N, C-alpha and C positions, 0 to 999 in steps of 0.2 A: 559493603566491609568499609571503604573509606569515608561514607558519611556519618556512619556512628563514631570512626576514630577523631574524625575532625569534629564532633559534639565536644566531645570527651574532652579534648585538648582546647579548643577553644574558650570551652569553660574557665580552664585554669589559666589562661593566659589573659583572660579578661579582667583579672583581679591582680596583672602585673603590670598594669600600665603605668607609664611615668618612669621613676627612677628605679633600676634594677640591678640587683648585685651582680658583679662580673663574675667573682668566683661560681654562683651557681651556672652562669650562662657557661663557663670554664669547664664546669664537671658534665654539663650537657655535649659540650664539644668534644670532650675525650671518652665519653659514650658513643658519640657518633663515631670518632676515628677507629674504636674498639672493633665497632661493629661493618665498619668500612672495612677494616684489615680481614676482620674473618670471611667477609662477604668475597674479598678480591682473592683469598686462599681457597676458598670453596669454588668458583669459577676455575680456577687453577688445576684446582684437582681434578673437576669434570672433564678440563682440556687433556689433562692426562691419561684421565682412563681412556679417551678416544683415540690414544696412541694405538690402542690392539693389545697391551702386553698385560693387560688387568682382568678378571673376572669378575662381575658384579650382576646384581639382579634389578629387577622393575623397582622393587623397595627402596633398595640405594638412590636411584632415579626419584622418586616419589619424595624421600626424606628429603633429599638435597635439594629439589624445588620449593619444598614447604620451608627448609631452613632457609632458604636463600630471600624468600618471600618476608619471612618473619624478620628477619634481620635489617631489610629493606624498609618494613614498615618503622621499625625502630629507630632506623635512619630520617625519615620524615619526620616522626616526631620529635627528636631531636634538635633537626633543622629550624622545626615550626617552634618549640620553644626558643630557640636561639634568636628567630627573625619574627618574633611577635607573630605567629599563626599565617604569614604573608605567603606560603608557600602550602596553603592547605588545598591547591589542585594538584599536587602530586601524588595522592590519595586515589584521584580517579587516573591519573596515568599509571601508577602502579597497576590499578586493575586491567587497562588497557594493554598493558607489557604483560601481563601473567595470564590473560584470558586465552589467547591462543596454546600457551604454555602448557595450561592446565588442559586445553583441549586433547593436545596432542597424548597428554599422559591417559587421557580418558578414551582415546581413539575416536575423538570428535573432530571437526572442525569448524573453528568460529571465524565467522563469515562477516558478521555486524553490519554496518551500513554499506554492502559491496552492489554493484551492478550487475546486471543478468548478462551483458555482452562487452566484451573490452577487445582494443585493438592490440595485436602483438608489440605494436610500437609505443602503447601508453606507457608511462611510469610505474608500472605495478610487478615488476619481475622479482620485488622482494616478496610478491604475496604467492608461496606455493600452493596456499591452501584456497585461493581463489582460481587460479588457472588450472590446476593438477598438473602432475609432474611431466608431461611431455612441453605441453607448451610453455612451463616454465622455463623450462631449459631452453626450447628456441628462442622466446623473449629475451635470455641472457645471451645468446650466440648472436641475434640482431642487435641489442643495443651496449652491449660489452666488446665484444669482437669484432662487431660490423662485418658479419661474413654474409653471403647471400642467400636468404632465406624465404621462400616464395611470401607474398603478402598475404595477410590472413587475419581472422578474429576467432575471439575464443567465449563460448558460452558458457558462462562461468558456474563454479559449483555451486554457489547462490542459486542459480536459474534451475539445478538438479532439484534442489529441497524446494522450490515453488513450484516443479512439475510434480512430485511428488505429493506434496500438501494439496496441491488445486485438485489432485484427482483420489485423495484420501488413501495413498499406499504405504505412507512410512511405518505404521503400525502392522498392517497386512504382510509387509514383506519380513518385518523384524520376528514378527512370530513365525512365519513360513521356514526363516534360515535357523532361528532357535528350534523348531523341531526336528529339523535336518540335523543339526549338529548334535542334538540330543539322543539321535538314534531312532525317533519316531517316524522318520518319512525317509523316503529314497532320494538320494542326491538327482536323477532324472527329473523324478515328478516335481520336486520343489524347484528346480530351475524352469521347466516348463511353466508352472504356476505362474510365477515370478515375471517371465518374460512376455506371457500373454498379457498381464496386466499390466503391464508398462505400453506394449505394442497399441493396447486397445484403450490407452488414455488420450485425451485431449491435452495439446501446446495450449496452456494459458493465453488469454488473447493478448494480454501485454508481453507476456514472452513473445509470442508468435510476431507481433510489429517487430520489437528489437530485432529478429533476426531476419526477416523479411528486408528490413531498412537496410542493414548490412550486407545482404546476398547481395542484393541488385545494383549495388554501389560500383563494384569492378568488373567483376570475373565473368566469365561466360558460362565458365562451370567451375566445380570446388571438388577438391580433396574433404572428405570429413573423416577426424580421423578421433579416436579415444584419447582422453588426458585425463586417466584417473586420478585421483589424490596417490601418490608415491608413484607413479608410473615411470618408468626410466628415471629413478631414480636409486634408492636403496632394493626398491623391487623392479624388475622389469615389466612384469606380464605379458613378455614378449607374445605377440600373434594370438593372446585369449581375447581381446576386445575388438569389436567390428570394427573395420575402417572401409569406407566405402569412395570409390572413386569417380570421375567423371560425372559429379553429379549437379544437375541444373539448379538453378535457384530456386525454384520454385518446389522442388522436390528435398530442400534441405529439413523441412520440417520433420517430414517421415523419416529421413535419413538419420535426423537428431534422435529419432525416439529407436532407431533400431541400436545405435551406439550405446544410448541408455540403458537396454535391455540386455545388451552384452554384458555387463556388468555381472549379472546374473547367469551367466552361462555357467554348466556344469564345470568346465574347464576353469574356469574364474574364480569358482567357489570353491573346488579343490584346492587349486592354487593357494589362496587364500587362508584356507585350512591350513595347508602343509606348512605355508611361512609363518604360522602362529600370529595371523592380523585379522582372523574371522569377525573376533569379538570387536573388532575398530570399528566404526562407523564408516562405512564405504562414501564414495561421493564420486562423480562422473561429469567431469567438464567436458566440454566437446571442440575440438581443433578444426574451424574450415579455413584451407587454404587454397589460392586460386591454383588449379591444376596445371601441373607442369608438364606439357604434350613430350613425353621423354622418347629420345631418340635411343638412349639406353640409360640403364638405371645399376642400383646395385649395393653393396654394404663396403666401409673401411671399416678395418680392426686394427687401432692403433699399435697394441702388441701382438704378435704372434700366438695364438693358442697351442701351436705344436712347440713344445719345448727345445726343439731341435734346431730352430730358427731364431734365435734373441736378437731384440733388436731390429726388428723388422716390422714393417708395415704392410698388410697385407690388405687387397684391393679385389673384390670379386665384381665382375662386369657382366651385363648381358644386354640385349637389345630390347627396347620396349620400356614397360612397366616394371616396378620392381618385386612384384610378386613372384616372377619367375627365380630370383633369389632367393629372397626372404621365407617365401614359403617352399623352396627345395623342388618346386615344380619342373623343372629344367636345367640345361647346361649351362654352366657359368664359366667365363674367365676368370683366372688366377692371376694376379701379378704381386709380387714378393719385392717392395721396396726399402731401400736402406732410410732409416728413421732420421737419419741427420742429414741436412744440405750435401751437394745439391740433389737428394733424394734418388740416387742411381737408382735404374729397375736392375735387379739382381737376375730375376727369372720371370718368364710369362709362360703361362699356360694356357694358351689356346683351345678352347673346346669347338667342338661341332654342334652349332646351334639351329635346332629344326624348328622350333616355335618362338612367337615373341606374343607379352599382353600388350594390347593398345588400348585407346580410347574408342568406343564405339560410338554411331551416330545416335544422337537424341539420349546419351548417358548410359553409363555404365563400362562394362569392359569386354573386349572378346580376344580369342586367342587367334592368332593368324599363320600362316606359313611362311618362314623366311625362305627367298629364294636360293636354289644350291649356289649359285655364285657369291652369297653371302654369309654361308652359313659357318665357314671357316675365317672368317675376316675377325681381328680383333672387333670388341665391340667401341673399345675408345681407344685416342691416340696416346702417345709417349707424354705429353704435355699435359693432357688431360690427367693423364695417372700420378704425374709429379706435383700437380696442381691439388690434387685430392690427397696425397701424401702430407704436402704441407698444411694444407687446411687440418686433416687428422692432428698432427702434433702439437697446432693451436690449440685444438679443443681438448686433448689430453692435458695440455699446460693448464689450462683454465681451470678445468674440472678436477685437476688433480690427480685422477684416475685413468687408466686404460678405457678408451670409449670405442662403441661399435656405433657408425654412423652410417645412415642411410642417406642416399645422394641420388641426382639425377642429372642427366644433359641434355636440356632441352634442345629443338631441333634447327636452333641457331648455332649450337655447341657452346651454349654457356651453361656452367654446371652450378649446381643449387644443393644446400643442406636440407634436408626434410627430417631429420631425427637423429638425437645423439642421446646415447644411455652409457653408463657405466658397462664397461666389459669384463667380465668376472672369470678370473683365471685360476687355475689351479694351483693352490700352493705347495705343491708336491711337484715341481717340475722338474727335479733331477732324475737322471736313469739310476736305475737301481744297482748297486753295489754288484762288482764283478762276482764275486760269491754265491750270491743270490740267483744271478743269471747261469753262473755254470749248475747250478740245481735246478734251472727249469729246463735244462738239456734232457732229460730223462722223462720228460713228459712228450707226447704225441703233439704235432702241431698241425691244425686244420687252417690257418692262415698266417701265411709270413708277409710281412712288407707292404702289406694292402692297405688301403684307406685313407682319409684325412682325419684327422686329430680334431673333435671340437672340443673334449676337456680330458687332461692327461688324468692318469690313474689307474688302478687295478681293480676289476671287479670280476666276483665269481658266483655262479649259479646255475639254474637250468632254463635250458633256452626256452622262450614262448614266442611264437612265432604270430604277430597280430596282422591279419587281413582283412578286420572288418571291425565296425564298431561293436557285436558281439563279443569278438574276440576280447577286446579291450575291457569287456564288464569281467570277464573270467581270468584278468591278469592275475597270478599268484604274488604274493609279497616275497620279495627278494629273487624274482627271476631275472633273465638278461632278457630284454625287450629285443626282439629284432622284427625288421618289419622292412619294405620294400622302399618307402619314403619318409623322409621326415615331415610327417603331415601334424601341424597345429595342436590338431584334437588326442595325441597321444600324449600332450603334455601331463594331462590329471593322472597318471599311471608313472612318468617319471619318478616323483617321490618313492613309488616302491619298486622302483628298478636297480637291481644291482650292476647293471651295465646297458648300454644303448648300442647297438651294431643295425645298420641300415646298408643299405644297395644303392640308394642315392640321396642326393641333400647335400649342403653346403654348410661349413662350419660358420657361417655369418647366418643362419637361417634361426626360426623362432627356437625351434625344438632344439637346438644346439645350445641356444642362450639360457632355456629353460635348464639343460643338464650342468651346464655349469654354474648355474645358480644354487642348485642341488647337490652340487659336487659328485655326480654321477658320470664315471667313464664313460665316453663315448669315442664311438668310431665310426665314421659316416664313409660312403663312396666303396664299402667293400664288394666287388663284383659276385653275384651269386651266392650273395648270405643265406638267404634264406632257402635254399635248395642244400648249401655244403651244412648247414648248421639245422636239426630239425628237433622237433620237439620231444622236451622232456632230457634231452643232452646236457650232460654238467661239461659248462667249457669255464676256462679264465681269460679275460679279456686283459691284453697289457698293452696299454695303447702307447707306452713309454716307446716301445719297440713295433708298433702297430701288428701283435701276435696276438692269437687265439689257440689257446691251448686247449687239448681234450683232457678233462677231469678237473680236479680243484689242485691248483698249483698252492700247497697251503705254506712254503717257503716265502713265495711271492706276495702271498696275502699279508701274511705275518708282516714282513717288512713294510708292506705298504698303510698296515694298521700300527704299526709303531710313529709315523709320520705326524707331527703335531696336527690337532685339529685346529679350526678356523674360527675363534669367537668373533672375528669381524661380521660372519654374516648370521649371526643371531638375531632375534628380533630385538631385544635390549639393546645391542650395540647400534642396531639403526635407528632407535629411538633416541639414542645419546645423541648422536649425529644432527637428528632434525631438533631436538632440545639445544642444542649448543648453537644455532643457526639464530636462535632467537633469544640465547642468553650472552654468547660471547663477544659478539661483534662489536667493535666500539665507533658510532659514526659523530660524536660530540666530542670532536677533538680540539677546537678553535673556540675556546670562550667568549671570544668577540664575535662569532658568526651569528648572524641573525637568526639560525636555526637552532641555536643553545638557549632551547626552553625547554619546559615541560612536555608541550607535544611534539618537540624533536627527539623526545628519548624513544627510539623504536626496539631499544635491547633493555634485559637488567643491566648489561652493562653501562649503558649512557645513563639510566637513573641514577647507577653508584658514583658514575663521574659528574653527574650535573649535582647531587646533593652534595657530595663532599666540595666540590669547587664553590657553591653557593655558601658553604659554611664558614668557609673560609673568606669569602667575600663580604660575609655579613662582618666577620671579626675586623676586615680590613677596610670597613666601611669609616673612613678617618672624622667626616663633617658629622656623622649622627651619633658619635661616641659620647659625645659631653652630654647629650640629653638623654641617652639610653641607659648609659651605664655609671653607676655611683665609684667615685675613687679610683678611675682606671685612667693612667697616663700613657700614650702611645710614644714611643721613640724610637728614632732611625738610627742604625747602627753604621758610621760614615768607616769607611774602610776603603783600602785599596783593591780588596777582592772584589770582581766584578758580582756583587750578589748585593740586590737591594733588600737587606732586611728590616724587619719591622719586630720592636720586642714589646712585650707585654709582662710587666712586673707584676708576681702575685704576691710579693713580701718583702718590700724594701731590699729588693737586689742592686737598685740603683739608688745614689743617695738624694735626698731631697734637695741637696744643695747643689745640683747640677742645674745648671740655667738652659732654657731653650727646650727643643725637643729632640736634638743628636746628642748622641755619646760615642765614644770609641770604647774599644773591648775592656780597655782599662779599669773604665770607670762601671763596668758591669759585674757586680759582686757574684756570679755565679759561675763557680769552679766548672760545671758542666760546659757551658755555652764557652767557656773560655779556652779549655781544654781542644774541644773540637776546633774553635777556632785557631789554634797553633796550627794543626793539621791542614786546614783549609788554605790559612793565609801563605803557607809556603810556595813561593814563587817556581818551584821546582815541578809543582805537579800543574801548572796552568798553562798549558800549550797556548801560544799566541798566535799559530800559524792559521791562517783561514780554511775550512774544511774546502776536498775538494769536489771536482765535479759539477753536478747543477743542483747540490745542495747548497750551496754558498747562500743563495736568498733565503732558502727555509730555514737555514741555521743560523741565521745573524743572531738571533739571540743567544746563541752558545760562542760565538765567535770576538765578542767584544773586546778590545785590546785594553791592558790595565790603564786605568784611570789615574792621573794625577791627582786630579781633584777629589777621588773617592767616590763619586757619585754612582758608578755601577751602572745596576740594571734599572729599569723602570719600574714605578710601584705597580705596573700591572701585572707583575710576576706574581704579587700575593705570596713572599715568603715571609713565615710568621714563626718567631721564637716566644715560648711563654716559659718563663723562668722565675726562680726563685734560687736561695742559695746551696740547693742540693739538687734540684730537679731542673729537667729540661726537656720540654717539647718541640721538637721543631718539624715543621713543614716546610720542604726546600721544594722548590719546582725550577729546574733549568731548562728551558724549552719544553720538549716533550718528555722529560726524564724526570721521576718524581721519588724524593727521599722522604722517609720518615723515621725521626731518631728519639724514640722516649729512654730517658735516662733518670735514674736515681743514684747518687752519688754520697753516700752518707758514712760516716766515720764507723758506723756499725755494719760489716760486710754483708750479712745476712738479710740487711734493708736493699741492696744494691743490684743492680741490673742494667744492662743495655738492651735494647731492643732496634733492630734497623730494618727497615723493610725498603727496598729500590724496586721500580718497574718501570718500563716504558722505554721511548727510544722514537726515532725516526726512521729507522730502518726497516728492513724485514724482521720477520720473527726469528729467522735464522739467527742474523747476527745478533739481534738484542737478548736472543737465550743466550749466546757465547760469553759476551758480558756479563750476563749472570752468572755463569760458572765460573770466569775469570774472579769474579767478586767472590764467590763461594772457596774457590781455592786459595786466596790469599787470607779470608777471616777463617776458613778453617785452621790455619797455620799459626794464629791467633788463639784459637782453641774457643770461637763461635761455634755455635751450635748450628750450623747453615743449612737451608734445602732449598733448593730452585725449583721453580714449576714454569717452562717455559721462560720468559723473560722477567718473572717475578721471582725476588731473593728474601727470603725472612731469615733473618741472622739473631740469634738471643746469646745473652750471655748472663750468668747468675752467680752471685754470693761470693765476688772478689772485693778484696781489699780497696780501698776509695784510690790508692796511688796506680792500681792496676786498670782501674775503671778508667782514670786520668789518661793513661797512655795508650788503651784502646779506642778511646776517644779522638784521639791524637790521629791514630792510622784511619779512622773513619773519616777524618776531615782531611786527609790526603787522598784518600781514596774517592771523595767527592770530586775532588777537583781531576785526578789523576784520568777518570774513568769517563768524565761527563760527553766527549766525542770519541768514546772507542769503539762503540757500535761500528762506527763507519769503516773502523782499519781492520774489523776482526774478519777478513773474508774467508778464512778457512779454520777448520778446527787446531791447526797446529800455531795460529797466531796465541792463542789463548796462552799457553805455558809460557811464549816468546815474551809476551807483556807482563804477565806474571814474575817473570825473572827482572824487567826491565823496573817493574815498581821496587820491586827488594834490590836492586843494583843502586835505585836512587837514593833509598831510604835505608839505609847499610846500616847505620849507627839506632836510627828506631829499631829496626828489626831486630839488633841485636840485643837492646834493652827489653825487648818483650820475649823473647825465645825462652 
């Protein structure tokens, strides 16, 4: 794509060598600014949709991505027309940025020139499509949070595609899956065909060498674990892919094949189908970590899944390896810990633990009997409990969602993080209202106040007890799944279940995770459930009260149905979150950084930022203007205001009698700029106090004292005003704050308008968004049509008389000075209105004249 565009544009540019009409250049610049504005608004809109308050479909996402790509293509075209085609490489950058975005939309994974094997400490944690979900998250835990994670390497998704290609499997697997999805083939048969083909394959020699090289470097034994695309992220795949523990180095290639094959287990295929991602191209990276010989292990849930225990971290622990807890194979201790320091332990439930899973000599695992004297001992100490709670809160804070974390404590007493995934909680955590509870009193109760809540909610249907795989194949839609254990293979019927009840199991286990993901009410550890609840009996499970009623409790069911559904769990919402990770982040903050290059653009936002900055720099490239543009002179505005402003005169706004290249505002016959500068130059809007805390150095460009010499900020700020007698286009950057004002102020009101855009800041998004809200509150009182999206505000005003446009420009000028450091001071939402009132108190006279 980019090469065709480059050829078309370079032909036009080659004819324009030598002298150029600046008005044409300025037209290209205005076009670039308009596209820049639209692109930023589009990104803000996508970000707003990610808040969960809007419903959208995949077409909206596809159309938005295409529109954004088109806007960037035109921005690149405009920049090259301004800069004589010196930024042609941006077309290739555009492809590099959007290839993985398009791959996400199409369900494919773009790997490009990726390695087969990488280390967890390699600088690749921004490449989830390479590492897979689980390894990608652990790389962040190591590199960003510096928490202890076992050393390891990742056999990447590229290696997976290499394996399929080498064994001629890709097309065959696709055809088999398509046959099952269309109803032409049975699930179990499809799964067996694919898994057998993968296991019968040969690891390519180049890949085999890479795996062996890493496998023999460090550990004597390894944990070989799945890290599928999306695993532990928007989708958990909890327990559906194979993990092998205590694998010897020479056994890793065969273990690798077993993990690959598990991508096509019946449970995994069914899960992907139910979650709406079967059509996406799957991929399996494999995570190999040094084996921790665990004396104890378990799971941390950073938010309690039981709604009766808010603000609580729950820790499950048992002796030996973690399968005891995550697969519900045995009893585990449960510790409830306060979420906030010092993480006091509010309750300890120590179970009787008869067996533990340990590493076997020669590889693999074995189940061993725990001596009677240890069976009732706590699996871990109070110090370890509090340390794990602290880590859990840190992970929740970083990933910005509740977490479910697998951990282990080695034989020396050191704790390790093994895995961290999003914990899906019920969105209907409130207890039913009292009148609904009163209605329930007329129904017979089969079980009351028993069990552990894995997912809160109400479900009703006929009991179906599953005791074997054959039973599972007969599971009817809408039945209540009742089983003795929370076996992971039950996951494939969870989407069809109205509720789940088991005699054993943990709320931290894999089946519980799947239940939460599908929002199926689940109650575990209900003694004698398989005896009390018989096949065919209609029941209603109310996990809010840990109660099972005989019959269908219509009042309770209706109440639960009225609770709002959660769009955040849809495939479209998860796709949006993945797209935003490639679109919205801004890495190119400092134009002076050596990374501020086309190759440094990692996101669409980076590319927008780079193009915009370079367009301004092209116009600000003072030494080259004499040679490149016809009839253009550049003036520097001399003012006490700490802003270095360059002025381009489009149409004799500055008298030809002015000598030199410096002017004062009275010498610029541009009423729009003069009106704005009247507001900007008011001394009471410019705080001269230095910024507090450790931001002083970072904000030094924003805290300059008034300069009696009128020299203001340095020329590197690239502030630009393009003017004539009725028009102003002002691009103004104060530190990390960006203002754009576009004004027509004519004698004819219908020609007049003000366009104002402000974005940015140096603080977190919450404070920046508060400043945008403050600006909206003030501007709306002056009849601007103002809209905020995050830290972006866009305000417009149309068809007012010249005098009123002039007054509004004075307000904008005052606001530029008043709000330049305000994001730092907006520490709470209450501060917004306080500073709104302060602005009006300072500018009473101006406010009265415009009200």
